[in-house]
C-alpha positions as CSV (number, residue, x, y, z in Angstrom):
1,X,181.6,-54.2,9.5
2,X,178.6,-56.0,8.0
3,X,175.8,-54.2,6.3
4,X,173.4,-55.2,9.2
5,X,175.7,-53.7,11.8
6,X,176.0,-50.4,9.9
7,X,172.1,-50.2,9.7
8,X,171.8,-51.1,13.3
9,X,174.3,-48.4,14.4
10,X,172.6,-45.8,12.2
11,X,169.0,-46.6,13.4
12,X,169.9,-47.0,17.1
13,X,172.0,-43.8,17.0
14,X,169.2,-41.8,15.3
15,X,166.6,-43.0,17.8
16,X,168.9,-42.3,20.8
17,X,169.7,-38.9,19.4
18,X,165.9,-38.2,19.2
19,X,165.3,-39.4,22.8
20,X,168.2,-37.4,24.3
21,X,167.3,-34.3,22.3
22,X,163.7,-34.5,23.6
23,X,165.0,-34.9,27.2
24,X,167.2,-31.8,26.9
25,X,164.3,-29.8,25.2
26,X,161.8,-30.7,27.9
27,X,163.9,-30.9,31.1
28,X,162.0,-30.4,34.3
29,X,162.4,-27.2,36.3
30,X,159.9,-28.0,39.1
31,X,158.7,-31.0,41.1
32,X,155.3,-30.8,39.3
33,X,157.1,-31.1,35.9
34,X,159.4,-33.8,37.3
35,X,156.6,-36.0,38.7
36,X,153.6,-35.3,36.4
37,X,154.9,-33.3,33.4
38,X,153.2,-30.1,34.7
39,X,149.8,-31.8,34.2
40,X,149.4,-30.4,30.7
41,X,149.9,-33.4,28.3
42,X,147.4,-33.9,25.5
43,X,145.3,-37.2,25.6
44,X,146.8,-38.3,22.3
45,X,150.4,-37.8,23.5
46,X,149.6,-39.3,26.9
47,X,147.9,-42.3,25.2
48,X,151.1,-43.0,23.2
49,X,153.3,-42.4,26.2
50,X,151.1,-44.8,28.3
51,X,151.3,-47.4,25.6
52,X,155.1,-47.1,25.5
53,X,155.3,-47.2,29.3
54,X,153.1,-50.2,29.3
55,X,154.7,-52.2,26.5
56,X,158.0,-53.0,28.1
57,X,160.8,-55.3,27.0
58,X,158.4,-58.1,28.3
59,X,155.8,-57.2,25.6
60,X,158.2,-56.4,22.8
61,X,161.0,-58.9,23.3
62,X,159.8,-61.7,25.6
63,X,156.0,-62.1,25.1
64,X,156.1,-63.5,21.6
65,X,159.2,-65.6,22.7
66,X,157.2,-67.2,25.5
67,X,154.2,-67.8,23.2
68,X,156.6,-69.4,20.6
69,X,157.8,-71.9,23.1
70,X,154.7,-72.4,25.3
71,X,152.2,-72.2,22.5
72,X,148.6,-72.1,23.8
73,X,149.8,-71.7,27.4
74,X,151.6,-68.4,26.5
75,X,148.1,-66.9,25.9
76,X,147.8,-66.2,29.6
77,X,150.2,-63.3,29.2
78,X,148.1,-61.8,26.4
79,X,144.8,-62.1,28.2
80,X,146.2,-61.0,31.6
81,X,148.0,-57.9,30.4
82,X,145.3,-56.7,28.0
83,X,142.5,-57.4,30.5
84,X,144.4,-55.7,33.2
85,X,144.8,-52.5,31.2
86,X,141.1,-52.4,30.6
87,X,140.5,-52.9,34.4
88,X,142.9,-50.1,35.2
89,X,141.5,-47.6,32.7
90,X,137.8,-48.1,33.5
91,X,137.8,-49.1,37.2
92,X,140.6,-47.1,38.9
93,X,142.3,-44.4,36.8
94,X,139.5,-41.8,36.7
95,X,138.9,-42.1,40.5
96,X,142.6,-41.8,41.4
97,X,142.9,-38.9,39.0
98,X,140.0,-37.2,40.8
99,X,141.5,-37.9,44.2
100,X,144.4,-35.7,42.9
101,X,147.5,-37.6,44.2
102,X,150.7,-38.2,42.1
103,X,151.7,-41.6,43.4
104,X,150.1,-44.7,44.7
105,X,151.9,-44.3,48.1
106,X,150.5,-40.7,48.2
107,X,147.0,-42.0,47.6
108,X,147.3,-44.7,50.2
109,X,148.9,-42.3,52.7
110,X,146.1,-39.7,52.3
111,X,143.2,-42.1,52.0
112,X,144.3,-44.1,55.0
113,X,145.3,-41.0,57.0
114,X,148.5,-42.6,58.3
115,X,152.3,-42.3,57.9
116,X,152.6,-46.1,58.5
117,X,150.3,-46.8,55.5
118,X,152.4,-44.4,53.4
119,X,155.7,-46.1,54.4
120,X,154.3,-49.6,53.8
121,X,153.0,-48.4,50.3
122,X,156.5,-47.0,49.6
123,X,158.1,-50.3,50.4
124,X,155.6,-52.2,48.2
125,X,156.2,-49.7,45.3
126,X,160.0,-50.1,45.6
127,X,159.8,-54.0,45.7
128,X,157.4,-54.1,42.7
129,X,159.3,-51.5,40.7
130,X,162.8,-53.1,41.3
131,X,161.4,-56.5,40.3
132,X,159.9,-55.0,37.1
133,X,163.0,-52.9,36.2
134,X,165.3,-56.0,36.5
135,X,163.4,-57.4,33.5
136,X,163.8,-54.2,31.5
137,X,167.6,-54.0,32.2
138,X,168.0,-57.6,31.1
139,X,166.1,-56.8,27.9
140,X,168.5,-53.8,27.2
141,X,171.5,-56.1,27.9
142,X,170.3,-58.7,25.4
143,X,169.8,-56.1,22.6
144,X,173.1,-54.4,23.2
145,X,175.0,-57.7,23.5
146,X,173.8,-58.9,20.1
147,X,174.0,-55.7,18.1
148,X,177.1,-54.0,19.7
149,X,178.7,-57.5,20.0
150,X,179.5,-57.0,23.7
151,X,178.6,-59.3,26.5
152,X,175.2,-58.9,28.2
153,X,176.7,-57.3,31.4
154,X,178.4,-54.5,29.3
155,X,175.1,-54.1,27.5
156,X,173.3,-53.6,30.8
157,X,175.8,-50.9,31.9
158,X,175.4,-49.0,28.6
159,X,171.6,-49.1,29.1
160,X,172.0,-47.8,32.7
161,X,173.9,-44.7,31.6
162,X,171.4,-43.8,28.8
163,X,168.3,-44.3,31.1
164,X,169.9,-42.3,33.9
165,X,170.6,-39.4,31.5
166,X,167.1,-38.7,30.3
167,X,165.1,-39.9,33.4
168,X,167.2,-37.7,35.8
169,X,167.3,-34.7,33.5
170,X,163.8,-34.6,32.1
171,X,161.7,-36.3,34.8
172,X,158.1,-37.1,33.8
173,X,158.0,-34.2,31.3
174,X,161.1,-35.5,29.5
175,X,160.0,-39.1,29.8
176,X,156.5,-38.4,28.4
177,X,157.6,-36.9,25.2
178,X,160.5,-39.4,24.9
179,X,157.9,-42.2,25.3
180,X,155.8,-40.7,22.4
181,X,158.8,-41.1,20.2
182,X,159.6,-44.5,21.6
183,X,156.1,-45.8,20.9
184,X,156.4,-44.8,17.3
185,X,159.8,-46.5,17.0
186,X,158.8,-49.7,18.8
187,X,155.5,-50.2,17.0
188,X,157.1,-49.6,13.6
189,X,159.9,-51.9,14.5
190,X,157.5,-54.7,15.6
191,X,155.1,-54.5,12.7
192,X,157.5,-54.2,9.7
193,X,159.2,-57.6,10.2
194,X,155.8,-59.2,11.1
195,X,154.2,-57.9,7.8
196,X,157.3,-59.0,5.7
197,X,157.3,-62.5,7.2
198,X,153.5,-62.9,6.9
199,X,153.7,-62.1,3.2
200,X,156.8,-64.4,2.8
201,X,155.1,-67.4,4.6
202,X,151.4,-67.1,3.7
203,X,151.0,-64.3,1.1
204,X,148.8,-62.4,3.6
205,X,150.1,-58.9,4.5
206,X,148.1,-58.8,7.7
207,X,150.0,-60.8,10.4
208,X,146.9,-61.2,12.6
209,X,145.2,-63.1,9.7
210,X,148.4,-64.6,8.2
211,X,149.1,-66.9,11.1
212,X,145.7,-68.5,10.6
213,X,146.1,-68.8,6.8
214,X,147.4,-71.5,4.5
215,X,151.0,-71.5,3.4
216,X,152.0,-69.7,0.2
217,X,153.8,-72.9,-1.2
218,X,150.5,-74.0,-2.7
219,X,150.2,-77.1,-0.5
220,X,147.0,-76.0,1.1
221,X,148.4,-76.7,4.6
222,X,147.5,-74.3,7.3
223,X,150.5,-72.6,9.0
224,X,149.4,-73.7,12.5
225,X,148.8,-77.3,11.4
226,X,152.4,-77.3,10.0
227,X,153.8,-76.0,13.3
228,X,151.8,-78.6,15.2
229,X,153.3,-81.3,13.0
230,X,156.8,-80.0,13.4
231,X,156.4,-79.8,17.2
232,X,155.1,-83.3,17.6
233,X,157.8,-84.8,15.3
234,X,160.4,-83.4,17.7
235,X,158.6,-84.7,20.7
236,X,157.2,-81.4,21.9
237,X,153.5,-80.9,22.8
238,X,151.2,-79.8,20.0
239,X,151.6,-76.0,19.7
240,X,147.9,-75.3,19.8
241,X,147.3,-77.5,22.9
242,X,147.8,-76.3,26.5
243,X,149.5,-78.2,29.3
244,X,148.8,-75.9,32.2
245,X,146.0,-76.7,34.6
246,X,142.8,-74.6,34.4
247,X,143.3,-73.3,37.9
248,X,146.9,-72.1,37.1
249,X,145.8,-70.4,33.8
250,X,143.0,-68.6,35.7
251,X,145.4,-67.6,38.6
252,X,148.1,-66.3,36.3
253,X,145.6,-64.3,34.1
254,X,143.9,-62.8,37.2
255,X,147.3,-62.0,38.9
256,X,148.5,-60.2,35.7
257,X,145.2,-58.3,35.4
258,X,144.9,-57.0,38.9
259,X,148.6,-56.6,39.1
260,X,148.3,-54.2,36.2
261,X,145.8,-52.2,38.1
262,X,148.2,-51.8,41.0
263,X,151.2,-50.8,38.9
264,X,152.6,-47.5,40.1
265,X,154.3,-46.4,36.9
266,X,151.2,-46.8,34.8
267,X,148.8,-45.2,37.3
268,X,150.9,-42.0,37.5
269,X,150.4,-41.5,33.8
270,X,146.8,-40.4,34.4
271,X,148.0,-37.4,36.4
272,X,149.9,-35.9,33.4
273,X,146.6,-34.7,31.7
274,X,144.6,-31.6,32.6
275,X,141.1,-33.2,33.3
276,X,139.5,-36.4,34.4
277,X,137.8,-36.6,31.0
278,X,141.3,-36.5,29.4
279,X,142.4,-39.3,31.6
280,X,139.6,-41.5,30.3
281,X,140.3,-40.4,26.7
282,X,144.0,-41.2,26.9
283,X,143.2,-44.6,28.5
284,X,141.1,-45.5,25.5
285,X,143.7,-44.4,23.0
286,X,146.4,-46.2,24.9
287,X,144.4,-49.4,24.7
288,X,144.1,-49.0,20.9
289,X,147.9,-48.4,20.6
290,X,148.6,-51.4,22.8
291,X,146.2,-53.7,20.9
292,X,148.2,-53.2,17.6
293,X,151.3,-55.0,19.2
294,X,149.3,-57.4,21.3
295,X,147.2,-58.8,18.5
296,X,150.4,-59.3,16.4
297,X,152.5,-61.1,19.0
298,X,150.9,-64.5,18.6
299,X,151.6,-64.3,14.8
300,X,155.2,-63.3,15.3
301,X,155.6,-66.3,17.8
302,X,154.3,-68.8,15.2
303,X,156.4,-67.3,12.4
304,X,159.6,-67.4,14.5
305,X,159.0,-70.9,15.9
306,X,158.3,-72.4,12.5
307,X,161.3,-70.7,10.9
308,X,163.7,-71.7,13.7
309,X,162.7,-75.4,13.6
310,X,163.0,-75.5,9.8
311,X,166.3,-73.7,9.7
312,X,168.1,-75.6,12.6
313,X,166.6,-79.0,13.3
314,X,168.4,-81.9,11.7
315,X,170.8,-79.6,9.8
316,X,174.6,-79.7,9.9
317,X,176.2,-77.4,12.4
318,X,178.9,-76.3,10.0
319,X,176.2,-75.2,7.4
320,X,174.4,-72.9,9.9
321,X,173.6,-69.4,8.5
322,X,175.6,-66.4,9.7
323,X,172.8,-65.3,12.2
324,X,173.2,-68.5,14.2
325,X,177.0,-67.8,14.8
326,X,176.3,-64.2,15.8
327,X,173.7,-65.2,18.4
328,X,175.9,-68.0,19.6
329,X,178.5,-65.4,20.6
330,X,176.0,-63.8,23.0
331,X,175.5,-67.2,24.7
332,X,171.7,-67.0,24.1
333,X,171.7,-69.9,21.7
334,X,174.0,-72.8,22.0
335,X,174.8,-76.2,20.4
336,X,176.5,-79.1,22.2
337,X,177.2,-82.0,19.8
338,X,176.4,-84.9,22.2
339,X,176.7,-87.7,19.7
340,X,179.6,-86.2,17.6
341,X,177.8,-86.5,14.2
342,X,177.9,-82.7,13.5
343,X,174.1,-82.6,13.1
344,X,171.9,-80.4,15.4
345,X,169.5,-82.6,17.3
346,X,166.7,-80.3,18.4
347,X,164.2,-82.5,20.3
348,X,162.1,-82.4,23.5
349,X,164.0,-85.1,25.3
350,X,166.7,-83.3,27.4
351,X,169.2,-86.2,27.4
352,X,169.6,-86.1,23.5
353,X,168.6,-82.5,22.8
354,X,171.7,-80.6,21.5
355,X,170.3,-77.1,21.1
356,X,169.5,-74.5,23.8
357,X,167.6,-71.4,22.8
358,X,166.9,-68.4,25.2
359,X,163.2,-67.5,24.6
360,X,164.1,-63.8,24.8
361,X,165.9,-63.9,21.4
362,X,163.0,-65.1,19.3
363,X,161.6,-61.6,18.3
364,X,165.0,-60.1,17.9
365,X,166.4,-63.0,15.8
366,X,163.2,-63.4,13.8
367,X,164.1,-61.1,10.9
368,X,167.6,-62.7,10.6
369,X,166.2,-66.2,10.6
370,X,163.7,-65.2,7.9
371,X,166.6,-63.5,5.9
372,X,165.0,-60.1,5.8
373,X,166.9,-57.0,4.6
374,X,169.6,-55.5,6.8
375,X,167.7,-52.3,7.6
376,X,164.8,-54.4,9.1
377,X,167.3,-56.1,11.4
378,X,168.6,-52.7,12.5
379,X,165.0,-51.5,13.0
380,X,164.1,-54.4,15.4
381,X,167.2,-53.5,17.5
382,X,166.0,-49.9,17.8
383,X,162.5,-51.1,18.7
384,X,163.7,-53.5,21.4
385,X,165.7,-50.7,23.0
386,X,162.8,-48.3,22.8
387,X,160.5,-50.8,24.6
388,X,162.9,-51.6,27.4
389,X,164.2,-48.0,27.9
390,X,160.7,-46.4,27.9
391,X,159.5,-48.7,30.8
392,X,162.8,-48.6,32.7
393,X,162.6,-44.8,32.7
394,X,159.0,-44.8,33.9
395,X,159.9,-47.2,36.7
396,X,162.9,-45.2,37.8
397,X,160.6,-42.2,38.1
398,X,158.3,-44.1,40.4
399,X,161.2,-45.2,42.5
400,X,162.6,-41.7,42.8
401,X,159.2,-40.1,43.5
402,X,158.4,-42.8,46.1
403,X,161.7,-42.0,47.9
404,X,161.8,-38.2,47.5
405,X,158.1,-37.3,47.7
406,X,156.5,-40.0,49.8
407,X,159.3,-40.9,52.1
408,X,161.6,-37.9,52.5
409,X,159.2,-35.0,51.9
410,X,156.1,-36.5,53.6
411,X,157.6,-38.6,56.4
412,X,161.2,-37.8,57.2
413,X,161.7,-34.1,56.4
414,X,158.4,-32.2,55.8
415,X,160.1,-28.8,55.6
416,X,162.2,-29.9,52.6
417,X,162.2,-27.1,49.9
418,X,161.0,-27.8,46.3
419,X,164.6,-27.5,45.1
420,X,165.8,-30.0,47.7
421,X,163.0,-32.4,46.8
422,X,164.0,-32.2,43.1
423,X,167.6,-33.0,44.0
424,X,166.5,-35.9,46.3
425,X,164.4,-37.3,43.4
426,X,167.4,-37.1,41.0
427,X,169.8,-38.7,43.5
428,X,167.4,-41.6,44.3
429,X,166.9,-42.2,40.6
430,X,170.7,-42.5,40.2
431,X,170.9,-45.0,43.1
432,X,167.9,-46.9,41.7
433,X,169.7,-47.2,38.3
434,X,172.7,-48.9,39.9
435,X,170.5,-51.4,41.8
436,X,168.4,-52.0,38.7
437,X,171.6,-52.7,36.7
438,X,172.7,-55.2,39.3
439,X,169.4,-57.1,38.9
440,X,169.8,-56.9,35.1
441,X,173.2,-58.5,35.3
442,X,172.0,-61.2,37.8
443,X,168.4,-61.7,36.6
444,X,166.0,-64.1,38.4
445,X,164.7,-65.5,35.1
446,X,163.9,-64.5,31.5
447,X,162.3,-61.1,30.9
448,X,158.6,-61.9,30.9
449,X,158.8,-64.3,33.9
450,X,160.5,-61.6,36.0
451,X,157.9,-59.1,35.0
452,X,155.1,-61.5,35.8
453,X,156.4,-61.7,39.3
454,X,156.3,-57.9,39.6
455,X,152.6,-58.1,38.6
456,X,152.0,-60.7,41.2
457,X,153.6,-58.5,43.9
458,X,151.5,-55.5,42.8
459,X,148.3,-57.7,42.9
460,X,149.2,-59.0,46.4
461,X,150.0,-55.6,47.9
462,X,148.4,-52.6,46.2
463,X,145.2,-53.8,44.4
464,X,143.0,-54.5,47.5
465,X,144.1,-51.3,49.3
466,X,143.3,-49.2,46.2
467,X,139.9,-50.9,45.4
468,X,138.8,-50.8,49.1
469,X,140.0,-47.2,49.3
470,X,137.8,-46.1,46.4
471,X,134.7,-48.2,46.8
472,X,134.4,-48.9,50.6
473,X,134.3,-45.6,52.6
474,X,134.4,-47.4,55.9
475,X,137.8,-49.1,55.2
476,X,140.3,-47.9,57.8
477,X,144.1,-47.7,57.9
478,X,144.7,-50.6,60.2
479,X,142.8,-53.0,57.9
480,X,144.4,-51.7,54.8
481,X,148.0,-51.8,56.2
482,X,147.5,-55.3,57.7
483,X,146.2,-56.6,54.4
484,X,149.1,-55.1,52.4
485,X,151.8,-56.5,54.8
486,X,150.3,-60.0,54.9
487,X,149.7,-60.1,51.1
488,X,153.2,-58.8,50.2
489,X,155.0,-61.1,52.7
490,X,153.0,-64.2,51.5
491,X,153.8,-63.5,47.9
492,X,157.5,-62.9,48.6
493,X,157.7,-66.1,50.7
494,X,156.1,-68.1,47.8
495,X,158.4,-66.5,45.2
496,X,161.5,-67.2,47.2
497,X,160.4,-70.8,48.0
498,X,159.1,-72.0,44.6
499,X,160.9,-69.6,42.1
500,X,164.3,-69.4,43.7
501,X,164.3,-72.5,46.0
502,X,165.7,-70.4,48.9
503,X,164.3,-72.8,51.5
504,X,164.7,-76.0,49.5
505,X,168.2,-76.3,48.1
506,X,168.6,-73.4,45.7
507,X,167.6,-72.8,42.0
508,X,168.6,-76.3,41.0
509,X,165.8,-77.7,43.2
510,X,163.1,-75.5,41.7
511,X,162.0,-77.9,38.9
512,X,161.3,-80.6,41.5
513,X,159.1,-78.4,43.6
514,X,156.4,-78.1,41.0
515,X,154.5,-81.0,42.6
516,X,154.2,-79.2,45.9
517,X,152.8,-75.9,44.6
518,X,149.9,-74.7,46.8
519,X,146.6,-75.4,45.1
520,X,148.5,-76.2,41.9
521,X,149.3,-72.5,41.3
522,X,152.7,-71.4,39.9
523,X,154.7,-68.5,41.4
524,X,153.6,-66.3,38.5
525,X,149.9,-66.9,39.4
526,X,150.2,-66.9,43.2
527,X,149.6,-63.1,43.3
528,X,145.9,-64.1,42.9
529,X,145.9,-66.2,46.1
530,X,147.9,-63.5,48.0
531,X,145.5,-60.8,46.9
532,X,142.5,-62.8,48.2
533,X,144.3,-63.3,51.5
534,X,145.0,-59.5,51.5
535,X,141.2,-58.7,51.0
536,X,140.2,-61.1,53.8
537,X,142.8,-59.8,56.3
538,X,141.9,-56.2,55.5
539,X,138.1,-56.7,55.9
540,X,138.5,-58.8,59.1
541,X,140.8,-56.4,60.8
542,X,138.6,-53.5,59.7
543,X,135.6,-55.1,61.6
544,X,137.4,-55.0,64.9
545,X,139.0,-51.5,64.7
546,X,137.5,-48.0,64.7
547,X,136.0,-46.5,61.5
548,X,137.9,-43.9,59.5
549,X,137.4,-40.2,60.4
550,X,134.3,-38.5,59.0
551,X,136.3,-36.2,56.6
552,X,138.0,-39.2,55.0
553,X,134.6,-40.9,54.4
554,X,133.4,-37.6,52.8
555,X,136.5,-37.5,50.4
556,X,135.7,-41.1,49.3
557,X,132.0,-40.2,48.7
558,X,133.2,-37.1,46.7
559,X,135.6,-38.9,44.3
560,X,132.8,-41.3,43.3
561,X,130.3,-38.6,42.3
562,X,130.4,-38.1,38.5
563,X,129.0,-34.5,38.6
564,X,131.8,-31.9,38.3
565,X,134.1,-34.6,37.1
566,X,135.5,-32.3,34.4
567,X,138.0,-30.9,36.9
568,X,140.3,-32.7,39.3
569,X,139.3,-32.4,43.0
570,X,140.8,-29.3,44.4
571,X,141.9,-30.8,47.8
């Protein structure tokens, strides 16, 4: 067993032991502890847990990978996800907290005084959460496949078992404190290699400044200029130039932003603190914790891309370093010697390019490409797992609470006991893990792209209903439900047509469909269009149907009044 593998096993085992120990220590004994951790988490702990919940495998593993291949175009993920968190924290979280409902379907069911609205919201929450969790399970599979040297499918199954253990046992209480530990692990694991490589390449220990600095070889060349040169030599676009249209950049950024604000697993975090004031505090702290990783990701992308091109392009296949062979075994990097000369041709032209690289490996392989110490390589494995597992657990909780609390308890079986509801929540989490595992084994794309689709679905379905529910007291249930159904169906249709080619000859035909995108907007950005349609349908239907009851309008008035905001609303 190599030195790297020993370090990986040790660090992953230690971090898993910590998570499982926390889950056993803080196991939930009531539905309140299972859903919202008993409502007694401190703002600091909640800020860290929110950051871990928020920074999924897409942020840790895939975002820098996308930026390293897409260059300037990859910035939409940074802008959308960061801006979205600000929107959620300032515009929605405090009002939802004051309204006093655990889940988004709970808020929509009560605010729109309708079981139909609740059921539609549950369906939306399940579709969004399953799309999102598929990306996380894929991330878990990638990490396990490389570091345990098993295939990706076995890696997904191992991840399923671990997530199920602490999500089902601890509920939100266990997950919250596990996520505090996971945040510490993932941020340390992301920053240490970034600082090492920044010093190695530019002499600057701050990665955020390093990737805009000159190289440490004394040539006076800026790192980004060097990468632009390497990219154009191989026929790729300049790294610092964008190829996406302005409308698509705008649509993707906005879809990611408003999708964030409708994400059920992040919203529920604001119910785990005692007061509305604490919800605001933990939102601000979470933004600070998130910014540490998000401002470093572009630097990691540049380091990884430069190192990969320099290590691989134009070199003999037989002289490739050990890391290349290890990643090749996972199937995530591959070489096909088309001209039989034994030299790796890595170029933009697909007919002569001999190297295929899965974007999702860039962050994980980065320390190995840069030849960092074995313990750093083990650390990045532990960090990747922490990121994927923390979000997967949060999503499973949303799925289980949507089924047990919103569907079974509030619609199908109102007389269900608390113990029965807790069992229903645990059982639905178990079923959800199996479905999530299936999607992880058969993913619809690489991690960040799958997650972007989940954000589009959240934008198309939840965001207008939540915004109108808080800021427009005359919004009625018929308008909100019509908007949600139309928005969700439109987004699903567009995804199936242009992402999966369901109506046009399957996945192979997808590349050719780009010319016929509506308004020139990609499937990742279409959530913006679907959201606008949702708003229009909701407001038009609202004009021709009766106003909501007086008591509902009073509740909406009440949650917007700042006075007495120190305590959550009692109703």
